[in-house]
C-alpha positions as CSV (number, residue, x, y, z in Angstrom):
1,M,7.0,-65.4,22.4
2,L,7.3,-66.7,18.7
3,T,6.5,-69.8,19.4
4,K,2.6,-68.4,20.0
5,I,3.3,-65.5,17.4
6,L,3.8,-68.4,15.2
7,G,0.6,-70.3,16.7
8,V,-1.4,-66.9,16.2
9,L,-0.9,-66.9,12.6
10,D,-1.5,-71.0,12.5
11,A,-5.0,-70.2,13.8
12,V,-5.2,-67.3,11.4
13,E,-4.7,-69.7,8.4
14,A,-7.1,-71.9,9.8
15,V,-9.9,-69.4,9.8
16,F,-8.5,-68.3,6.1
17,L,-9.2,-71.5,5.5
18,I,-12.6,-71.8,6.1
19,L,-13.4,-68.4,5.2
20,V,-12.6,-68.9,1.4
21,F,-14.4,-72.8,2.2
22,F,-17.2,-70.9,2.8
23,G,-17.3,-68.0,0.7
24,V,-16.6,-65.7,2.7
25,I,-14.5,-64.0,1.2
26,D,-11.8,-64.6,-1.9
27,P,-9.8,-67.5,-2.8
28,I,-7.0,-65.2,-3.5
29,W,-6.2,-64.7,0.4
30,L,-5.1,-68.5,0.2
31,L,-1.8,-67.6,-1.7
32,R,-1.1,-65.2,1.5
33,S,-1.1,-67.7,4.1
34,A,0.1,-70.1,1.4
35,A,4.1,-68.1,0.8
36,Y,3.3,-67.7,5.0
37,L,3.4,-71.6,5.4
38,L,6.1,-72.6,2.8
39,L,8.4,-69.7,4.7
40,K,7.8,-71.4,7.2
41,G,7.6,-74.5,7.2
42,W,11.2,-74.3,4.6
43,I,12.9,-72.4,7.6
44,F,11.8,-74.8,10.2
45,F,12.7,-78.5,8.2
46,M,16.3,-76.2,7.1
47,L,16.7,-75.6,10.9
48,G,15.8,-79.0,12.0
49,R,14.5,-81.5,9.2
50,D,11.4,-82.2,11.9
51,F,7.9,-83.7,10.7
52,A,5.6,-80.5,11.0
53,S,8.0,-78.4,8.8
54,I,7.2,-80.7,6.1
55,I,3.5,-80.9,6.7
56,D,3.4,-77.1,6.7
57,M,4.6,-77.2,3.6
58,A,2.6,-79.3,1.9
59,I,-0.4,-77.2,3.4
60,G,1.4,-74.5,2.1
61,F,1.1,-75.9,-1.5
62,A,-2.4,-77.0,-1.4
63,F,-3.0,-73.3,-0.5
64,L,-1.9,-72.5,-3.9
65,L,-3.9,-74.7,-5.7
66,F,-6.6,-74.4,-3.6
67,A,-6.5,-70.9,-4.2
68,F,-7.5,-71.6,-8.2
69,I,-9.7,-74.8,-7.5
70,A,-12.4,-76.0,-5.3
71,I,-11.7,-77.6,-1.8
72,P,-12.4,-80.6,-1.2
73,K,-13.8,-80.8,2.0
74,V,-11.9,-83.8,3.7
75,L,-8.5,-82.5,3.2
76,M,-10.3,-79.0,4.0
77,V,-10.8,-80.5,7.6
78,L,-7.7,-82.3,7.7
79,M,-5.3,-78.6,6.9
80,V,-7.8,-76.6,9.2
81,I,-7.2,-79.9,12.5
82,W,-3.8,-79.8,11.1
83,L,-3.2,-76.0,11.8
84,L,-5.8,-75.6,15.0
85,Q,-3.7,-78.8,17.3
86,K,-0.3,-76.6,16.0
87,A,-2.1,-74.0,17.0
88,A,-2.7,-75.0,20.5
89,F,0.5,-76.5,21.2
90,S,2.2,-73.3,20.4
91,F,0.7,-72.3,23.8
92,V,1.1,-75.6,26.0
């Protein structure tokens, strides 16, 4: 059950990134998303030191940065793909 909840939250974070990229919502929303990704990544890294947690933390740091500067299109696409594939696999 927890895996499905985290998957939904990953999908929500991807949607927030897309909405910020297209100017629909304020970039300050990325700070909340960054906090979630950094906390989740850190917790799971401490529990199992897996690669996905490291990527989650890297995306969290990127969200912190992109709350204040423009998001490069290539990075946005890569981060959205990563988050959506994690969300999809959490339901398998």
